[in-house]
C-alpha distance (Angstrom), angle and dihedral (degrees) to the residues before:
residue distance angle dihedral
M1 . . .
I2 3.82 . .
L3 3.81 95.7 .
V4 3.79 91.9 47.4
D5 3.79 97.4 54.1
A6 3.80 92.7 47.5
A7 3.80 91.8 48.0
L8 3.80 91.7 49.0
R9 3.78 92.2 50.6
A10 3.80 88.6 51.2
R11 3.81 91.2 52.1
E12 3.81 89.9 49.8
K13 3.78 91.4 50.8
E14 3.80 91.0 49.0
G15 3.82 91.6 49.3
R16 3.82 91.2 -121.5
P17 3.80 104.9 117.8
I18 3.79 122.1 177.8
R19 3.81 104.8 -101.0
V20 3.79 111.3 -137.5
G21 3.79 129.2 -164.0
M22 3.81 115.0 -164.9
V23 3.81 121.3 -153.9
G24 3.80 110.3 -157.7
A25 3.79 129.5 27.0
G26 3.78 106.5 -149.3
F27 3.77 129.8 126.9
M28 3.81 95.7 -61.4
G29 3.79 92.5 40.5
Q30 3.78 89.3 55.0
G31 3.78 91.5 53.3
L32 3.80 92.8 45.4
A33 3.80 92.1 50.3
N34 3.78 90.4 53.2
Q35 3.80 91.3 48.0
I36 3.80 95.8 50.8
V37 3.79 94.8 42.8
N38 3.79 97.0 47.0
S39 3.80 109.0 23.2
V40 3.81 112.1 28.8
P41 3.83 120.1 76.9
G42 3.78 115.6 -160.1
M43 3.81 93.8 33.4
R44 3.82 132.8 87.2
L45 3.78 129.7 -166.8
V46 3.79 96.0 -143.3
A47 3.81 101.0 170.4
V48 3.81 141.7 11.9
S49 3.79 126.6 -164.4
N50 3.77 127.4 -163.6
R51 3.78 134.3 159.8
R52 3.82 86.1 -116.5
V53 3.76 102.6 50.4
D54 3.81 92.6 -162.6
R55 3.79 88.1 63.9
A56 3.82 90.6 52.2
A57 3.78 89.2 54.0
S58 3.80 92.0 45.8
V59 3.82 93.7 60.6
Y60 3.80 88.0 57.7
R61 3.79 90.1 50.0
Y62 3.81 89.0 49.1
A63 3.80 86.8 56.6
G64 3.81 92.0 49.5
H65 3.82 101.2 -95.6
D66 3.81 115.3 126.4
D67 3.82 97.1 163.5
V68 3.81 96.3 81.2
T69 3.81 119.7 157.4
T70 3.81 116.3 -147.3
V71 3.82 113.0 -149.7
E72 3.79 138.3 -175.9
T73 3.81 102.9 -178.3
Q74 3.79 136.9 59.5
S75 3.79 93.9 -120.6
T76 3.81 95.1 52.1
L77 3.80 89.7 47.8
E78 3.81 91.9 52.4
D79 3.81 91.9 45.3
A80 3.82 91.7 51.8
I81 3.81 92.7 48.6
R82 3.82 91.5 49.9
A83 3.81 88.5 50.3
D84 3.81 89.8 51.5
R85 3.81 92.6 -119.3
P86 3.84 118.3 145.2
V87 3.81 110.0 -111.0
A88 3.80 131.6 -147.0
T89 3.80 123.9 -172.9
E90 3.78 139.9 158.9
D91 3.81 91.4 -140.8
A92 3.80 110.1 85.0
M93 3.80 91.2 -176.1
L94 3.79 89.1 69.6
L95 3.81 88.1 63.0
A96 3.79 91.7 45.8
R97 3.83 90.7 55.4
A98 3.80 99.9 37.0
E99 3.79 118.0 123.4
G100 3.80 88.8 -155.2
I101 3.81 94.9 62.3
D102 3.80 124.7 79.9
I103 3.79 102.0 -177.9
L104 3.80 138.0 17.4
V105 3.79 123.8 -141.7
D106 3.82 113.1 -156.9
V107 3.80 110.4 -151.4
T108 3.82 96.4 160.2
G109 3.80 105.7 99.0
S110 3.82 87.9 -144.5
V111 3.80 120.7 128.6
E112 3.81 98.8 -166.1
F113 3.80 99.1 39.8
G114 3.78 92.5 39.0
A115 3.80 91.9 53.1
R116 3.80 92.4 52.8
V117 3.80 94.1 49.1
L118 3.80 95.0 43.5
L119 3.80 94.7 49.6
E120 3.79 89.8 50.2
G121 3.79 88.9 48.8
F122 3.81 92.5 49.7
A123 3.80 90.0 51.5
H124 3.81 88.5 54.9
G125 3.80 95.2 48.6
K126 3.80 98.7 -98.6
H127 3.78 123.6 149.6
A128 3.81 114.5 -145.5
V129 3.79 136.6 -147.1
L130 3.80 116.2 -163.9
M131 3.76 126.3 -139.9
N132 3.80 80.6 168.3
A133 3.80 109.9 94.7
E134 3.79 91.1 172.6
I135 3.80 95.8 66.8
D136 3.81 92.2 40.0
A137 3.81 92.9 53.2
T138 3.82 94.9 42.6
I139 3.81 104.5 42.3
G140 3.80 103.6 -3.1
P141 3.82 96.7 122.7
I142 3.80 94.5 55.1
M143 3.80 91.5 41.3
K144 3.81 88.0 55.5
V145 3.81 88.0 53.3
E146 3.80 90.4 51.1
A147 3.80 92.1 48.6
R148 3.79 92.3 49.7
R149 3.81 90.4 48.7
H150 3.80 88.2 60.7
G151 3.81 94.3 43.2
V152 3.80 95.6 -110.3
I153 3.80 136.3 111.8
M154 3.80 130.8 -117.3
S155 3.79 114.0 -162.7
A156 3.78 141.7 177.9
C157 3.79 115.1 -122.6
E158 3.74 132.0 -103.6
G159 3.78 118.3 -121.9
D160 3.79 95.7 40.6
E161 3.79 117.3 91.0
P162 3.84 100.8 -96.0
G163 3.79 93.0 52.8
L164 3.78 91.3 41.4
Q165 3.81 90.5 53.6
L166 3.80 94.6 45.9
N167 3.79 90.9 51.4
L168 3.79 88.9 51.5
F169 3.82 91.5 44.7
R170 3.79 92.6 52.4
W171 3.80 92.3 45.6
V172 3.82 94.1 49.8
R173 3.78 92.4 45.1
G174 3.81 88.5 49.1
L175 3.82 88.7 58.6
G176 3.80 88.6 61.4
L177 3.81 97.9 -101.9
T178 3.79 126.6 127.3
P179 3.83 112.1 -125.2
R180 3.81 113.5 -137.6
V181 3.83 103.9 168.7
M182 3.78 130.6 33.8
G183 3.78 108.9 -169.2
N184 3.78 138.4 -173.7
V185 3.81 123.9 -157.4
K186 3.79 126.7 -141.9
G187 3.78 133.3 -172.6
L188 3.82 94.5 -149.0
Q189 3.79 138.3 23.6
D190 3.81 123.7 -179.3
R191 3.79 116.4 143.2
Y192 3.82 91.9 -159.4
R193 3.80 97.8 59.9
N194 3.81 114.6 120.2
P195 3.82 139.2 -178.0
T196 3.79 91.2 -85.5
T197 3.81 94.3 55.1
Q198 3.82 90.6 44.8
Q199 3.81 97.6 43.3
G200 3.79 95.1 99.8
F201 3.79 94.5 50.9
A202 3.80 91.2 45.6
E203 3.80 92.2 51.8
Q204 3.80 91.7 47.0
W205 3.80 91.4 59.1
G206 3.79 100.3 29.8
Q207 3.79 93.7 -112.3
N208 3.80 136.0 138.8
P209 3.85 111.2 -93.1
Y210 3.82 91.4 -139.8
M211 3.80 91.9 53.2
V212 3.80 91.3 46.8
T213 3.81 89.5 49.9
S214 3.80 91.3 52.6
F215 3.81 87.6 59.6
A216 3.81 92.8 49.9
D217 3.82 99.9 43.1
G218 3.82 95.8 50.6
S219 3.80 98.3 -109.5
K220 3.78 96.5 111.8
I221 3.79 95.3 47.5
S222 3.81 88.8 49.1
F223 3.81 90.7 54.5
E224 3.79 90.4 46.4
Q225 3.78 95.2 49.3
A226 3.80 91.9 46.4
I227 3.80 87.8 59.5
V228 3.81 90.0 51.6
A229 3.80 91.1 47.9
N230 3.78 93.0 50.7
A231 3.81 91.1 49.2
T232 3.82 94.7 48.7
G233 3.81 105.2 28.1
F234 3.81 90.3 -119.5
K235 3.81 120.9 143.1
V236 3.79 139.2 -156.6
R237 3.78 119.8 -99.0
S238 3.81 88.2 -137.3
R239 3.79 138.0 -12.2
G240 3.79 111.1 -67.3
M241 3.82 94.4 21.7
S242 3.83 110.2 -125.8
R243 3.83 92.3 -19.4
G244 3.74 97.4 -137.4
L245 3.78 100.3 -36.2
E246 3.79 106.8 -178.0
F247 3.77 116.7 -133.5
R248 3.79 118.0 171.9
G249 3.78 100.2 166.4
S250 3.77 131.1 102.8
P251 3.82 116.7 -60.9
M252 3.80 85.6 -122.6
E253 3.81 86.0 69.2
L254 3.81 96.0 54.6
P255 3.83 92.1 99.1
S256 3.82 88.3 66.7
L257 3.83 89.0 72.1
Y258 3.79 93.2 65.9
D259 3.79 140.5 61.0
L260 3.79 109.3 -134.8
D261 3.80 94.5 -152.6
E262 3.81 89.8 55.6
L263 3.80 91.1 47.6
R264 3.78 91.4 50.9
E265 3.79 91.7 48.8
I266 3.81 91.5 51.8
G267 3.81 92.3 39.6
G268 3.78 94.3 -129.5
V269 3.80 138.6 -22.1
I270 3.77 139.4 -139.1
D271 3.78 116.8 -140.2
Y272 3.79 146.4 151.2
T273 3.78 138.1 -146.3
V274 3.79 136.4 -165.9
G275 3.80 98.8 -114.5
P276 3.01 155.8 -27.7
P277 3.80 98.2 168.5
N278 3.80 119.8 -117.6
V279 3.81 92.1 25.5
K280 3.81 124.1 102.6
V281 3.79 102.2 168.1
Y282 3.78 132.1 2.9
C283 3.78 141.4 -167.0
L284 3.79 123.5 -156.5
A285 3.79 113.1 -160.5
E286 3.80 141.0 168.8
H287 3.77 128.6 -142.9
P288 3.83 120.8 -137.0
D289 3.81 94.1 -155.3
P290 3.85 116.1 81.1
K291 3.79 89.7 -160.1
Q292 3.79 90.5 59.9
R293 3.81 91.3 44.4
H294 3.80 86.5 59.7
Y295 3.81 89.6 54.7
L296 3.82 92.9 45.4
E297 3.79 90.0 56.3
L298 3.80 89.4 49.4
Y299 3.82 88.3 52.6
K300 3.82 90.4 56.6
M301 3.81 94.8 -107.7
G302 3.80 93.1 129.8
T303 3.78 132.4 -108.4
G304 3.80 97.2 -70.8
P305 2.91 148.0 177.1
L306 3.83 81.6 173.0
Y307 3.79 115.1 35.5
P308 3.81 120.5 -161.0
F309 3.79 123.6 -134.0
W310 3.77 122.0 176.1
T311 3.79 147.0 169.8
P312 3.82 115.4 -136.5
Y313 3.81 99.2 -152.3
H314 3.77 145.1 26.9
L315 3.77 116.7 -150.1
V316 3.83 97.6 -171.9
H317 3.84 109.9 -172.1
L318 3.81 93.5 23.9
E319 3.81 89.7 67.3
V320 3.81 101.0 36.1
P321 3.84 92.0 92.3
N322 3.81 87.7 63.6
A323 3.81 88.9 61.2
I324 3.81 91.4 46.5
A325 3.81 89.9 52.4
R326 3.81 93.6 44.9
V327 3.79 90.4 55.0
A328 3.80 98.7 40.2
L329 3.81 98.6 40.1
F330 3.79 105.6 27.5
G331 3.81 105.9 21.9
D332 3.81 89.3 -123.5
S333 3.81 119.1 146.6
V334 3.81 114.9 -153.0
A335 3.82 101.3 -141.7
P336 3.80 111.0 0.9
P337 3.82 118.7 178.6
L338 3.78 109.5 -106.8
D339 3.79 91.5 -140.5
G340 3.78 132.0 -49.1
P341 3.80 121.8 -5.2
V342 3.80 118.3 -65.8
V343 3.81 97.3 178.3
E344 3.80 128.5 23.4
V345 3.80 135.3 -179.7
C346 3.79 118.6 -111.2
A347 3.81 126.3 -160.7
C348 3.83 117.9 -114.3
A349 3.79 127.1 -170.5
K350 3.81 112.2 -101.9
R351 3.80 90.0 -165.8
D352 3.79 136.9 1.2
L353 3.80 104.0 -62.0
K354 3.80 125.1 -152.5
A355 3.78 132.0 -142.8
G356 3.80 111.1 -98.2
E357 3.80 95.7 31.7
T358 3.80 119.1 123.6
L359 3.79 114.6 -133.3
D360 3.78 118.7 -118.8
D361 3.79 125.2 -140.6
Y362 3.80 127.2 -76.0
G363 3.78 112.0 -76.3
G364 3.79 88.9 36.7
Y365 3.79 137.6 107.6
M366 3.80 102.2 -80.2
T367 3.81 113.5 46.2
Y368 3.78 143.8 22.3
G369 3.79 128.3 -163.7
E370 3.80 129.6 -119.4
A371 3.80 128.2 -170.2
V372 3.80 112.2 -118.2
N373 3.80 135.2 172.3
T374 3.79 114.5 -97.0
E375 3.80 93.2 -119.5
E376 3.81 91.6 59.9
M377 3.80 91.6 40.8
S378 3.79 92.8 54.7
T379 3.80 99.6 40.3
G380 3.81 91.0 46.8
H381 3.83 92.8 47.5
Y382 3.82 86.6 -131.1
L383 3.79 118.7 -172.4
P384 3.83 112.0 -121.4
E385 3.79 114.4 -119.4
G386 3.79 88.9 -136.2
L387 3.81 90.1 60.9
A388 3.81 99.8 38.7
A389 3.81 98.7 94.5
G390 3.79 112.2 100.1
C391 3.81 95.6 15.4
R392 3.82 114.3 133.9
L393 3.78 117.1 -136.6
L394 3.81 116.7 -121.6
R395 3.80 94.2 -171.0
D396 3.79 142.4 12.4
V397 3.81 116.0 -79.2
A398 3.81 121.6 -161.3
Q399 3.78 122.4 -128.1
D400 3.84 112.9 -82.0
A401 3.81 93.4 12.6
V402 3.80 116.6 131.3
L403 3.79 112.1 -111.8
T404 3.80 116.9 -128.8
Y405 3.77 134.5 -162.9
D406 3.81 87.0 -105.8
D407 3.82 88.8 63.8
V408 3.81 97.1 58.1
D409 3.76 149.9 43.5
L410 3.79 111.2 -133.0
P411 3.79 120.8 -133.8
P412 3.82 107.6 -98.6
G413 3.77 123.1 -103.6
R414 3.81 102.0 11.5
L415 3.78 114.8 161.4
A416 3.83 91.9 -151.9
D417 3.82 91.0 60.3
A418 3.79 90.6 51.3
L419 3.79 90.8 49.0
R420 3.80 92.4 50.8
A421 3.81 89.8 50.0
E422 3.80 88.1 51.1
Q423 3.80 89.0 48.6
Y424 3.81 89.5 56.6
R425 3.78 91.7 49.9
H426 3.80 96.6 43.1
F427 3.80 95.9 52.3
A428 3.82 98.6 30.6
G429 3.78 93.9 108.9
D430 3.81 94.1 62.5
H431 3.79 118.1 57.6
W432 3.79 107.6 -34.2
L433 3.80 118.9 118.8
V434 3.77 90.4 -131.3
D435 3.79 95.8 160.6
H436 3.80 90.6 59.6
M437 3.79 100.3 44.4
R438 3.76 130.4 78.7
K439 3.76 111.4 -102.4
P440 3.80 107.9 -104.4
E441 3.82 89.8 -136.1
A442 3.79 87.3 74.5
H443 3.79 89.2 66.7
Q444 3.76 106.1 18.9
P445 3.83 138.8 56.1
A446 3.77 111.1 -81.1
S447 3.77 95.6 -128.8
R448 3.75 145.0 4.0
A449 3.80 90.3 -107.7
E450 3.79 90.6 56.1
A451 3.80 91.1 48.5
V452 3.78 93.0 50.5
């Protein structure tokens, strides 16, 4: 990002760094803290919140700061920021309200908690960058509306797969090609993995077993690809995308997986594969100009009509500061929803579920998420994977069946449920089959005020 690095150096020289507040202090938050503190001029990590405040302080120590101030009130937070002392707190709302913070970075992975903090931040003039694909995929479109209403920007992050794909999408489209497939690549896909099976890997890398499981069981990639779909208008060919299709060939052969006529009819699709090696995300695109197709063949891009472009790596937290700078300095969101949701993530039973059980969180023992087109999601009354945790089952659900709102009682008073209901209402006039779906008010709080 040539413009970004120059702009950041200018802010450093002027003594006006971007002041960042980070919500969440897990594995990725730890890496991001280290990156901002030690490698990014023109940016300061001024405060970190976490439900365990000792963990918030520890990410500063990981980055080389031992002089961390722990605070519990708004005034002590503001005083510490003005004194240029790193701040740790367990109260994320202090960050959302702080005058000394320009932008929030959500690294929690929580839909409900994240929504509450972000809305408070918007109301206090805070931009937001999400390392929280779950909230973006579940209620991202309405959260974008809320951000815009307050004159601020909510953005996905660079480095992680959605931002990586949108950068590639914009670059390919800027070359004059028409993208038809945006793809993500995994090394493993097994929808029945759980925190017990993934415990060893999680411990090896110092990660949360539930988060690691969400990578393995397909939930995380479904959230990620839903973000890409909503930012491009692309859809899935069928629920679950390719469901772990293995492809170990050359990335130049990726076009062989798709029928161009089908892609044109749909407009464009999101997808994922297991493999090929040395590819993290890919874009398959066609060029309308035969003269340029001649040049593309000369440049060793194949004979078409679909040309493959790919990025071989994703560096996650190392690139997140680019997104922070794009938002704060240029007003540029990385992967904004075009409008209402195009693809969502439904909850599927990981095992036979019994009436009376309470669903655990994504990446757990009970459900996995699959990307599905909004029309099917709404007509089937599917339960979103991002809102499944805490729901009580009213009936038995067989393994691999999609859970619906009819199958569960929702926890009372959740803000995220109210926001999703508002999302239905706000975008109902576009492409939703509202007349054929159950009104969300039957299951969900009628308004945000009621939820709060």
